[in-house]
N, C-alpha and C positions, 0 to 999 in steps of 0.2 A: 588490504587494498588502500592505498593512500590516495587521496583526491587532490590533485595539485591544479586543477583548471576546472572553473564553473562550466564551461562549455562542454568539456569531455564527460563531466558528471551528468550534465543534462542528458546528453546523448546516450549514455549508459542507463540513466533512470527511465527514460522513455521506452527503452527496449524491456525493461522490468515491467513498466506500466502497461506495455502492449500485451505481455503475457497474461497479466491480471484482467485486462479488458476482455481478452478471449475466453477467460473463464467466466466473467460476468455475462457474456453473451448467452451462456448456458442456463442463466437464472431465469425462471419463469415468473411472471408477475404474481401468479398465485401462491408462490412459494417465499414471497418476500418476508412474511410473518413467521415462518417456520423456525423453530428452535428445538434443539434435541432435548432440551430440559427447561422446565419452568424457572424464570429468573436468569436464564442465560441470554446473551445476544441472539436475536434473530438474524436471519440472512440479511435483512435490510439494515439492521443495527450494525452488522459487520462492514457493509459497504459504506455506510455513513461514518463509522468509526474511522476506517482508513483515510477518508476524505477530510474529517473535521480534525484529526490529529495532525495529519499532513500540513494542513493550512494553519489551524489555530495554535497548535503547539510548536511543531518545527518551524513553520513558516514566521511565526512571530518571534521565536527566541533567536533564530539566526539573524533576524532584523534589529536585535538589541532590545526587544520588548520582552515583557513577561508572557508566559503561556496564557492563552485566552480560551483553552478548551473547555467546553461546558457539557459535553456529552454527545451522544450519538442517537438521540431519540427522534421519533416521527415529527417533533416540532421543526426539525431542520429540513425535512423533505418527507412528504407521505405519498406513497404509490411508487410504482416502478419508474415511470418517465421522470418524475421530479427527483427521485433518488439518484438516477444515473445522472441527471443534469447537475445536481448538487456535487456528485462525485467528480464530474469532468470539470465543473467551474472552479472548485477548490484546488484541482491539480494545476489548472492554468494560472490561478493567482500564485500558487507556490513557485511554479516555474519561473514566473515573472520576478518574484523576490530573489530566487537563486541566480537568475540572469544578471540581476543588479549587483551581485557580488564580485568584487575583483578577485583575481587569483590570490593576491595578498590577504584579502579578507577571509579566505578559507583557513588562514592559520591564526586568526583571532579567536578569542574565547567568547563563548555564549553562556548563558545560565539555564540549567535544566529546570524544570518545575520546582523541584525541592531547593534550588539555589546552589547546585554544584556547578562548578566551571567545567566546560569541555571545549575542545577545539571544534570549531565549526565543521571542518571536513569529517571529523569523526561523528559528529552529530548527524550530518547528512547521511553517512553510512549506516547509522543506526535506524534513520527514516526508512531506508530500502529494506532493511532487515525486518523492520516492523511490518511493511506492507506484505512481504514474503511470508511472514508468520501468519498473518490473517488470511492471505490467500490460501495457505496450506488448511487453515480452519474451513474456509469455504469449500474447498475440495471435499473434505469430510461431510460437511453438511449436504452437499449435493450428492454424494455417494449414499448417504443415509436415505435420501429421496429416490435412490436408484436412478438418478439423472446421468446421462453420458456426459463426461466432462473432456475437454481437450487435453491431448498429452502436451506437457510443458515445452518439450523440445522434438515433438514429432514422433516418437516411438515409446511403446510401452516397455516396461522392464522385460516382459516375456520376449518381445520382439528383439531387444538388445541381446538377450541370452541367445536366441536362435542365430543371431548373426555373429556371435563370438566364437572364439575357438576355446578348446579345453586345455587347460594347463595340466601338466603332468607334475 
Protein backbone atom coordinates (compact mmCIF):
# COMPACT_ATOMS: atom_id res chain seq x y z
CA UNK A 1 0.00 0.00 0.00
CA UNK A 2 1.51 3.28 -1.10
CA UNK A 3 0.26 6.40 0.64
CA UNK A 4 0.07 9.35 -1.76
CA UNK A 5 -2.30 11.68 0.09
CA UNK A 6 -2.36 12.72 3.74
CA UNK A 7 -6.14 13.11 3.55
CA UNK A 8 -6.74 9.60 2.16
CA UNK A 9 -4.32 8.15 4.72
CA UNK A 10 -6.19 9.84 7.57
CA UNK A 11 -9.48 8.44 6.26
CA UNK A 12 -7.98 4.95 6.18
CA UNK A 13 -6.30 5.29 9.58
CA UNK A 14 -9.52 6.50 11.23
CA UNK A 15 -11.22 3.28 10.05
CA UNK A 16 -8.42 1.23 11.60
CA UNK A 17 -8.72 3.27 14.78
CA UNK A 18 -12.50 2.74 14.89
CA UNK A 19 -11.91 -1.03 15.01
CA UNK A 20 -9.39 -0.56 17.81
CA UNK A 21 -11.85 1.62 19.74
CA UNK A 22 -14.58 -1.03 19.41
CA UNK A 23 -12.20 -3.50 21.05
CA UNK A 24 -11.26 -1.06 23.81
CA UNK A 25 -14.95 -0.68 24.66
CA UNK A 26 -14.80 -4.31 25.82
CA UNK A 27 -12.08 -3.50 28.40
CA UNK A 28 -13.44 -3.28 31.93
CA UNK A 29 -11.77 -0.84 34.32
CA UNK A 30 -10.96 -3.67 36.73
CA UNK A 31 -8.93 -5.42 34.02
CA UNK A 32 -6.65 -2.50 33.18
CA UNK A 33 -3.83 -3.92 35.34
CA UNK A 34 -4.14 -7.48 33.99
CA UNK A 35 -1.10 -9.06 32.41
CA UNK A 36 -0.69 -12.67 31.36
CA UNK A 37 2.77 -12.79 32.96
CA UNK A 38 4.80 -10.79 35.47
CA UNK A 39 6.94 -8.16 33.76
CA UNK A 40 4.86 -8.01 30.58
CA UNK A 41 2.61 -5.14 29.48
CA UNK A 42 -0.71 -4.87 31.25
CA UNK A 43 -3.85 -4.07 29.28
CA UNK A 44 -3.44 -0.45 30.39
CA UNK A 45 0.20 -0.47 29.29
CA UNK A 46 -0.85 -1.77 25.87
CA UNK A 47 -3.39 1.04 25.46
CA UNK A 48 -0.94 3.71 26.63
CA UNK A 49 1.81 2.21 24.44
CA UNK A 50 -0.26 2.47 21.26
CA UNK A 51 -1.04 6.09 22.13
CA UNK A 52 2.44 7.14 23.25
CA UNK A 53 4.26 5.52 20.32
CA UNK A 54 1.79 7.02 17.85
CA UNK A 55 2.30 10.53 19.15
CA UNK A 56 5.80 10.62 20.62
CA UNK A 57 7.63 8.39 18.16
CA UNK A 58 5.73 8.50 14.86
CA UNK A 59 4.30 11.99 15.32
CA UNK A 60 7.64 13.48 16.28
CA UNK A 61 9.68 11.76 13.59
CA UNK A 62 7.32 12.63 10.71
CA UNK A 63 7.62 16.22 11.92
CA UNK A 64 11.39 16.12 11.52
CA UNK A 65 12.19 15.71 15.22
CA UNK A 66 13.72 12.87 17.21
CA UNK A 67 11.52 10.29 18.89
CA UNK A 68 10.37 11.41 22.34
CA UNK A 69 8.83 8.07 23.45
CA UNK A 70 9.49 7.51 27.15
CA UNK A 71 7.43 4.43 27.86
CA UNK A 72 3.84 3.57 28.64
CA UNK A 73 3.53 3.47 32.41
CA UNK A 74 0.84 4.79 34.71
CA UNK A 75 2.64 8.13 34.98
CA UNK A 76 1.04 8.92 31.59
CA UNK A 77 -2.48 8.07 32.74
CA UNK A 78 -3.73 6.02 35.68
CA UNK A 79 -7.19 4.48 35.65
CA UNK A 80 -9.63 3.67 32.88
CA UNK A 81 -11.01 7.15 32.06
CA UNK A 82 -7.61 8.89 32.17
CA UNK A 83 -6.07 6.12 30.05
CA UNK A 84 -8.81 6.38 27.43
CA UNK A 85 -8.56 10.19 27.45
CA UNK A 86 -4.80 9.93 26.93
CA UNK A 87 -5.35 7.42 24.11
CA UNK A 88 -7.80 9.70 22.33
CA UNK A 89 -5.81 12.91 22.89
CA UNK A 90 -2.57 11.43 21.54
CA UNK A 91 -4.46 10.32 18.44
CA UNK A 92 -5.97 13.77 17.89
CA UNK A 93 -2.53 15.35 18.18
CA UNK A 94 -0.99 12.86 15.75
CA UNK A 95 -3.77 13.31 13.21
CA UNK A 96 -3.20 17.08 13.41
CA UNK A 97 0.49 16.52 12.63
CA UNK A 98 -0.36 14.26 9.69
CA UNK A 99 -2.94 16.75 8.43
CA UNK A 100 -0.13 19.31 8.33
CA UNK A 101 1.84 17.22 5.84
CA UNK A 102 1.57 18.01 2.15
CA UNK A 103 1.28 15.17 -0.30
CA UNK A 104 4.89 15.94 -1.32
CA UNK A 105 5.99 15.66 2.33
CA UNK A 106 4.92 12.01 2.29
CA UNK A 107 7.91 11.30 0.01
CA UNK A 108 10.40 13.04 2.30
CA UNK A 109 12.62 10.98 4.56
CA UNK A 110 12.45 10.97 8.33
CA UNK A 111 14.67 9.26 10.89
CA UNK A 112 13.64 6.23 12.91
CA UNK A 113 14.79 6.16 16.58
CA UNK A 114 18.07 4.36 15.72
CA UNK A 115 18.73 6.94 12.99
CA UNK A 116 17.73 5.04 9.86
CA UNK A 117 16.12 7.02 7.07
CA UNK A 118 12.65 5.97 5.94
CA UNK A 119 10.15 7.57 3.61
CA UNK A 120 7.38 9.20 5.64
CA UNK A 121 4.56 7.34 3.88
CA UNK A 122 6.26 4.05 4.68
CA UNK A 123 6.72 5.13 8.31
CA UNK A 124 3.00 5.98 8.52
CA UNK A 125 2.18 2.53 7.14
CA UNK A 126 4.37 1.04 9.88
CA UNK A 127 2.42 3.07 12.46
CA UNK A 128 -0.82 1.40 11.34
CA UNK A 129 0.80 -2.04 11.41
CA UNK A 130 2.07 -1.30 14.92
CA UNK A 131 -1.43 -0.47 16.16
CA UNK A 132 -2.89 -3.59 14.55
CA UNK A 133 -0.16 -5.72 16.16
CA UNK A 134 -1.00 -4.43 19.64
CA UNK A 135 -4.74 -4.68 18.96
CA UNK A 136 -4.17 -8.38 18.27
CA UNK A 137 -2.38 -8.72 21.58
CA UNK A 138 -5.29 -7.02 23.33
CA UNK A 139 -7.68 -9.54 21.76
CA UNK A 140 -5.61 -12.32 23.31
CA UNK A 141 -5.49 -10.59 26.71
CA UNK A 142 -9.27 -10.17 26.73
CA UNK A 143 -9.76 -13.77 25.59
CA UNK A 144 -7.59 -14.92 28.48
CA UNK A 145 -10.02 -13.03 30.74
CA UNK A 146 -12.92 -14.80 28.97
CA UNK A 147 -14.24 -11.42 27.81
CA UNK A 148 -16.51 -11.18 24.80
CA UNK A 149 -14.72 -9.24 22.07
CA UNK A 150 -16.16 -7.69 18.91
CA UNK A 151 -15.66 -9.36 15.56
CA UNK A 152 -13.30 -7.21 13.54
CA UNK A 153 -15.44 -7.25 10.38
CA UNK A 154 -18.76 -8.48 11.79
CA UNK A 155 -18.45 -12.26 11.39
CA UNK A 156 -16.53 -14.99 13.17
CA UNK A 157 -14.42 -17.47 11.19
CA UNK A 158 -17.05 -20.10 11.90
CA UNK A 159 -19.81 -17.88 10.51
CA UNK A 160 -17.81 -17.21 7.34
CA UNK A 161 -17.22 -20.95 6.98
CA UNK A 162 -20.97 -21.58 7.29
CA UNK A 163 -21.66 -18.98 4.58
CA UNK A 164 -19.04 -20.38 2.20
CA UNK A 165 -19.24 -23.03 -0.51
CA UNK A 166 -17.14 -26.17 -0.51
CA UNK A 167 -14.49 -26.35 -3.23
CA UNK A 168 -13.88 -29.69 -4.89
